[in-house]
C-alpha positions as a Markdown table, in Angstrom:
| # | Residue | x | y | z |
|---|---|---|---|---|
| 1 | Met | -26.4 | 80.4 | 242.3 |
| 2 | Ala | -25.2 | 84.0 | 242.4 |
| 3 | Thr | -23.6 | 85.4 | 245.6 |
| 4 | Tyr | -25.2 | 88.1 | 247.6 |
| 5 | Gln | -22.7 | 90.7 | 246.4 |
| 6 | Glu | -23.4 | 89.8 | 242.7 |
| 7 | Leu | -27.1 | 90.0 | 243.3 |
| 8 | Lys | -26.7 | 93.3 | 245.1 |
| 9 | Ala | -24.6 | 94.7 | 242.2 |
| 10 | Gln | -27.3 | 93.5 | 239.7 |
| 11 | Ala | -30.0 | 95.2 | 241.8 |
| 12 | Glu | -28.1 | 98.5 | 241.8 |
| 13 | Ala | -27.6 | 98.3 | 238.1 |
| 14 | Met | -31.3 | 97.7 | 237.5 |
| 15 | Ala | -32.2 | 100.5 | 239.8 |
| 16 | Ala | -30.0 | 102.8 | 237.8 |
| 17 | Gln | -31.6 | 101.6 | 234.6 |
| 18 | Ala | -35.1 | 102.2 | 236.1 |
| 19 | Glu | -34.2 | 105.7 | 237.1 |
| 20 | Gln | -32.9 | 106.5 | 233.6 |
| 21 | Ala | -36.2 | 105.1 | 232.1 |
| 22 | Arg | -38.2 | 107.2 | 234.6 |
| 23 | Leu | -36.3 | 110.4 | 233.7 |
| 24 | Ala | -36.7 | 109.7 | 230.0 |
| 25 | Glu | -40.5 | 109.3 | 230.4 |
| 26 | Leu | -41.0 | 112.1 | 232.9 |
| 27 | Asp | -41.6 | 115.0 | 230.5 |
| 28 | Glu | -44.3 | 113.1 | 228.7 |
| 29 | Val | -45.9 | 112.0 | 231.9 |
| 30 | Ile | -46.0 | 115.5 | 233.3 |
| 31 | Ala | -47.6 | 116.8 | 230.1 |
| 32 | Gln | -50.3 | 114.1 | 230.3 |
| 33 | Val | -51.0 | 114.9 | 233.9 |
| 34 | Gln | -51.2 | 118.7 | 233.2 |
| 35 | Lys | -53.6 | 118.1 | 230.3 |
| 36 | Leu | -55.9 | 115.9 | 232.4 |
| 37 | Val | -55.9 | 118.4 | 235.3 |
| 38 | Arg | -56.9 | 121.2 | 232.9 |
| 39 | Glu | -59.4 | 119.1 | 231.0 |
| 40 | Tyr | -61.3 | 118.0 | 234.1 |
| 41 | Glu | -60.6 | 121.2 | 236.0 |
| 42 | Leu | -59.2 | 119.3 | 239.0 |
| 43 | Thr | -58.1 | 121.0 | 242.1 |
| 44 | Pro | -55.0 | 120.1 | 244.2 |
| 45 | Glu | -57.4 | 118.9 | 246.9 |
| 46 | Gln | -59.0 | 116.4 | 244.5 |
| 47 | Val | -55.6 | 115.2 | 243.1 |
| 48 | Phe | -53.6 | 115.1 | 246.3 |
| 49 | Gly | -56.0 | 115.3 | 249.2 |
| 50 | Ala | -56.4 | 118.3 | 251.5 |
| 51 | Glu | -53.3 | 117.7 | 253.6 |
| 52 | Leu | -50.9 | 117.5 | 250.6 |
| 53 | Ala | -52.7 | 120.4 | 248.9 |
| 54 | Ala | -52.1 | 122.5 | 252.0 |
| 55 | Gln | -48.4 | 121.6 | 251.9 |
| 56 | Ser | -48.3 | 122.5 | 248.1 |
| 57 | Asn | -50.0 | 125.8 | 248.8 |
| 58 | Gln | -47.3 | 126.6 | 251.4 |
| 59 | Ala | -44.6 | 125.7 | 248.9 |
| 60 | Asn | -46.3 | 127.9 | 246.2 |
| 61 | Asp | -46.3 | 130.8 | 248.7 |
| 62 | Glu | -42.5 | 130.3 | 248.9 |
| 63 | Gly | -42.1 | 130.5 | 245.2 |
| 64 | Ala | -42.6 | 127.0 | 243.9 |
| 65 | His | -44.1 | 126.4 | 240.4 |
| 66 | Lys | -47.9 | 126.5 | 240.3 |
| 67 | Val | -50.0 | 124.6 | 237.7 |
| 68 | Pro | -52.5 | 127.0 | 236.2 |
| 69 | Leu | -56.1 | 125.9 | 236.4 |
| 70 | Ala | -59.3 | 127.3 | 234.8 |
| 71 | Pro | -60.6 | 130.2 | 237.0 |
| 72 | Gln | -64.0 | 128.6 | 237.6 |
| 73 | Ala | -62.5 | 125.3 | 238.7 |
| 74 | Ala | -61.3 | 126.6 | 242.0 |
| 75 | Ala | -64.7 | 127.9 | 243.1 |
| 76 | Ala | -66.8 | 125.1 | 241.7 |
| 77 | Ser | -64.7 | 122.2 | 242.9 |
| 78 | Thr | -64.1 | 123.7 | 246.4 |
| 79 | Ala | -67.8 | 123.6 | 247.0 |
| 80 | Leu | -68.1 | 120.1 | 245.7 |
| 81 | Ala | -65.0 | 118.7 | 247.2 |
| 82 | Ser | -66.6 | 118.2 | 250.6 |
| 83 | Thr | -69.6 | 116.4 | 249.2 |
| 84 | Val | -68.1 | 114.2 | 246.6 |
| 85 | Lys | -67.5 | 110.6 | 247.6 |
| 86 | Thr | -64.0 | 109.6 | 246.5 |
| 87 | Ala | -61.2 | 107.4 | 247.7 |
| 88 | Leu | -59.9 | 110.4 | 249.5 |
| 89 | Asn | -63.2 | 111.2 | 251.1 |
| 90 | Pro | -65.3 | 108.0 | 251.3 |
| 91 | Ala | -67.6 | 109.2 | 254.0 |
| 92 | Ala | -68.8 | 112.3 | 252.1 |
| 93 | Ala | -71.8 | 110.6 | 250.7 |
| 94 | Trp | -72.9 | 109.0 | 253.9 |
| 95 | Pro | -76.1 | 110.6 | 255.2 |
| 96 | Phe | -75.1 | 111.0 | 258.9 |
| 97 | Pro | -73.5 | 114.2 | 260.0 |
| 98 | Thr | -70.6 | 112.5 | 261.7 |
| 99 | Gly | -69.6 | 110.9 | 258.4 |
| 100 | Ser | -69.1 | 107.6 | 260.2 |
| 101 | Arg | -70.9 | 104.4 | 259.4 |
| 102 | Pro | -72.6 | 102.4 | 262.1 |
């Protein structure tokens, strides 16, 4: 059986390999995500939730890169975002004003 130090060295080597693979695939993954965001006219709120989208907007105000979306996407999906039942907003479709279930 391998010693703790040997296993730790193997784990570190595998972590380095995993990071190299992640970096090699990153450009393709980003391109796929950007394509889907544009195709479905997704908003940051739909993709990341309201809290993370707000943080992203703050970063964009400070000069971070912003993904361009179709102009009508912002207006249309902002109105729908509060009424669409999703994993991020499961209570939206519930008929009671509190959004909570009995």
